C-alpha positions as CSV (number, residue, x, y, z in Angstrom):
1,X,114.8,75.2,52.1
2,X,111.1,75.2,52.5
3,X,111.3,73.5,55.9
4,X,114.0,75.9,57.1
5,X,111.9,78.9,56.0
6,X,108.9,77.5,57.9
7,X,111.0,77.0,61.0
8,X,112.2,80.6,60.8
9,X,108.7,81.8,60.4
10,X,107.5,79.8,63.4
11,X,110.3,81.3,65.5
12,X,109.4,84.8,64.3
13,X,105.8,84.3,65.3
14,X,106.9,83.3,68.8
15,X,109.4,86.2,69.4
16,X,107.5,89.0,67.6
17,X,104.9,89.4,70.4
18,X,107.7,89.6,72.9
19,X,109.5,92.2,70.8
20,X,106.2,94.2,70.6
21,X,105.9,94.1,74.4
22,X,109.4,95.4,74.8
23,X,108.7,98.2,72.4
24,X,105.6,99.1,74.4
25,X,107.6,99.1,77.6
26,X,110.2,101.4,76.1
27,X,107.6,103.8,74.9
28,X,106.0,104.0,78.3
29,X,109.3,104.6,80.0
30,X,110.1,107.4,77.5
31,X,106.7,108.9,77.9
32,X,106.9,108.9,81.7
33,X,110.6,109.6,82.2
34,X,111.6,110.8,85.7
35,X,109.0,109.0,87.7
36,X,111.7,107.2,89.8
37,X,113.3,110.4,90.8
38,X,109.9,111.8,91.8
39,X,109.2,108.8,94.0
40,X,112.7,109.0,95.6
41,X,112.2,112.7,96.3
42,X,108.8,112.1,98.0
43,X,110.3,109.3,100.1
44,X,113.3,111.5,101.1
45,X,110.8,114.2,102.3
46,X,108.7,111.5,104.0
47,X,105.7,113.0,102.1
48,X,103.9,109.6,102.3
49,X,100.4,110.8,101.8
50,X,101.5,112.7,98.6
51,X,103.3,109.6,97.5
52,X,100.1,107.5,98.0
53,X,98.1,110.0,95.8
54,X,100.9,109.9,93.2
55,X,100.6,106.1,93.0
56,X,96.9,106.4,92.4
57,X,97.6,108.5,89.2
58,X,97.0,107.0,85.8
59,X,100.7,107.6,85.1
60,X,102.0,105.4,87.8
61,X,99.3,102.8,87.4
62,X,100.4,102.4,83.8
63,X,104.1,102.3,84.7
64,X,103.4,99.7,87.4
65,X,102.3,97.3,84.6
66,X,105.8,97.2,83.1
67,X,108.1,98.0,86.1
68,X,108.3,95.4,88.8
69,X,109.8,97.7,91.4
70,X,107.0,100.2,90.9
71,X,104.5,97.5,91.5
72,X,106.3,96.4,94.6
73,X,106.4,100.0,95.9
74,X,102.6,100.1,95.4
75,X,102.4,97.0,97.7
76,X,104.6,98.7,100.3
77,X,102.3,101.7,100.3
78,X,99.3,99.4,100.8
79,X,101.1,97.9,103.9
80,X,101.9,101.4,105.1
81,X,98.2,102.3,105.0
82,X,97.3,99.1,106.9
83,X,99.8,100.1,109.5
84,X,98.3,103.6,109.8
85,X,94.9,102.1,110.4
86,X,96.3,99.9,113.1
87,X,98.2,102.7,114.8
88,X,101.7,101.3,114.1
89,X,104.3,104.0,114.8
90,X,107.4,102.2,113.5
91,X,106.4,100.6,110.2
92,X,107.5,99.5,106.8
93,X,108.7,103.0,105.7
94,X,110.5,103.9,108.9
95,X,114.0,103.0,107.8
96,X,113.9,103.7,104.0
97,X,115.2,106.7,102.1
98,X,114.5,105.8,98.5
99,X,112.5,103.3,96.4
100,X,115.4,100.8,96.2
101,X,115.9,100.7,99.9
102,X,112.1,100.3,100.4
103,X,111.9,97.4,97.9
104,X,115.0,95.8,99.2
105,X,113.6,95.9,102.8
106,X,110.3,94.4,101.7
107,X,112.0,91.6,99.8
108,X,114.4,90.9,102.7
109,X,111.6,90.4,105.3
110,X,109.6,88.3,102.8
111,X,112.7,86.1,102.3
112,X,113.2,85.8,106.0
113,X,109.6,84.7,106.4
114,X,110.2,82.0,103.8
115,X,113.4,80.8,105.6
116,X,111.3,80.5,108.8
117,X,108.6,78.7,107.0
118,X,110.7,76.2,105.1
119,X,113.9,75.9,107.0
120,X,112.9,76.9,110.5
121,X,115.6,79.6,110.5
122,X,114.6,82.4,112.8
123,X,117.7,84.2,114.1
124,X,117.7,87.2,111.7
125,X,113.9,87.6,111.8
126,X,114.0,87.3,115.6
127,X,116.6,90.1,115.7
128,X,114.4,92.4,113.6
129,X,111.5,91.7,115.9
130,X,113.5,92.5,119.0
131,X,114.4,95.8,117.4
132,X,110.7,96.4,116.6
133,X,111.5,96.7,112.9
134,X,108.6,94.6,111.6
135,X,105.0,95.3,112.3
136,X,102.1,92.8,112.6
137,X,100.2,94.2,109.6
138,X,103.4,93.7,107.5
139,X,103.8,90.1,108.7
140,X,100.1,89.4,108.2
141,X,100.3,90.8,104.6
142,X,103.3,88.6,103.8
143,X,101.6,85.5,105.2
144,X,98.4,86.3,103.3
145,X,100.1,86.9,100.0
146,X,103.3,84.8,100.0
147,X,103.1,82.0,102.6
148,X,102.4,78.4,101.4
149,X,101.4,77.2,104.8
150,X,99.6,80.2,106.1
151,X,98.3,78.8,109.4
152,X,101.6,77.2,110.4
153,X,103.7,80.1,109.4
154,X,101.5,82.7,111.1
155,X,101.7,80.6,114.3
156,X,105.5,80.4,114.0
157,X,105.7,84.2,113.7
158,X,103.4,84.6,116.7
159,X,105.7,82.3,118.8
160,X,108.7,84.2,117.6
161,X,107.2,87.5,118.7
162,X,106.4,85.9,122.0
163,X,109.9,84.6,122.4
164,X,111.2,88.1,121.9
165,X,108.9,89.6,124.5
166,X,106.7,91.4,122.0
167,X,103.6,90.4,123.9
168,X,101.1,92.7,122.3
169,X,102.3,91.9,118.8
170,X,102.3,88.1,119.6
171,X,98.7,88.4,120.9
172,X,97.7,90.2,117.7
173,X,99.3,87.6,115.5
174,X,97.6,84.8,117.4
175,X,94.3,86.6,116.7
176,X,95.2,86.3,113.1
177,X,96.0,82.6,113.5
178,X,92.6,82.2,115.0
179,X,91.1,83.8,111.9
180,X,92.9,81.4,109.7
181,X,92.1,78.2,111.7
182,X,89.4,79.0,114.3
183,X,88.9,77.3,117.7
184,X,92.4,75.8,118.1
185,X,93.2,74.9,121.7
186,X,96.9,75.7,121.4
187,X,96.1,79.2,120.1
188,X,93.8,80.0,123.0
189,X,96.3,78.5,125.5
190,X,99.1,80.7,124.1
191,X,96.9,83.8,124.2
192,X,96.1,83.0,127.8
193,X,99.8,82.4,128.5
194,X,100.6,85.9,127.3
195,X,97.9,87.4,129.6
196,X,99.3,85.4,132.5
197,X,102.8,86.8,131.7
198,X,101.3,90.3,131.8
199,X,99.5,89.7,135.1
200,X,96.1,89.8,133.4
201,X,94.5,86.7,134.9
202,X,90.9,87.6,134.1
203,X,91.8,88.1,130.5
204,X,93.6,84.7,130.5
205,X,90.5,83.0,131.9
206,X,88.4,84.6,129.1
207,X,90.8,83.2,126.5
208,X,90.4,79.7,128.0
209,X,86.6,80.0,127.9
210,X,86.9,79.8,124.1
211,X,88.2,76.2,124.3
212,X,85.3,73.9,123.5
213,X,87.0,70.5,124.0
214,X,89.9,70.8,126.5
215,X,92.6,68.2,126.3
216,X,95.8,67.3,128.1
217,X,97.3,70.3,126.5
218,X,95.3,72.7,128.7
219,X,96.2,70.7,131.7
220,X,99.9,71.2,130.9
221,X,99.5,74.9,130.6
222,X,97.5,75.0,133.9
223,X,100.3,73.2,135.6
224,X,102.7,75.8,134.2
225,X,100.6,78.6,135.6
226,X,100.0,76.8,138.9
227,X,96.2,76.9,138.7
């Protein structure tokens, strides 16, 4: 009996802290009831600045510690602010109407990035890029926070944007690749290739000037361009 009692006491010591956490979460939810409806209403009205201010309140900061969707919504608003600073017109909040759709959209694009990274699957992400449904700030954020092979994944994304004819976005993503792994010949060649496609030959030459140790790779690109 003594051994059995000790075993029960050990189990109770393990589970009691978890029970206490759940009681705290329940108390917070009861104290701040209605916060999800308030968020959905602001999203419905596209009152994004008001929503950003709401998320800076002590109330939501507290709730975010116990509600994963609230924490994710805070991340989404951070991406939205990044997009604003970079002049993005169609961004992460463009096709959402409540918090669930916003969180689902964020997780979907994150999942598609992982499929590109680990499996090389690109069709669905490519479709979203053709429809201009994902921004460069959004993809950069996902790479920065969630990619396991940041340099390789960001380059794959840049090439996917290039394949879909999103030249400006591809160039911006290549700039990000250059931040992650500076002075790569392939990156400057691809940047130059975009400039050539756009008829900006002087800009292409300026990209190539950044290559310190040219190799056969540059020769292949020059043959492609006929120079």
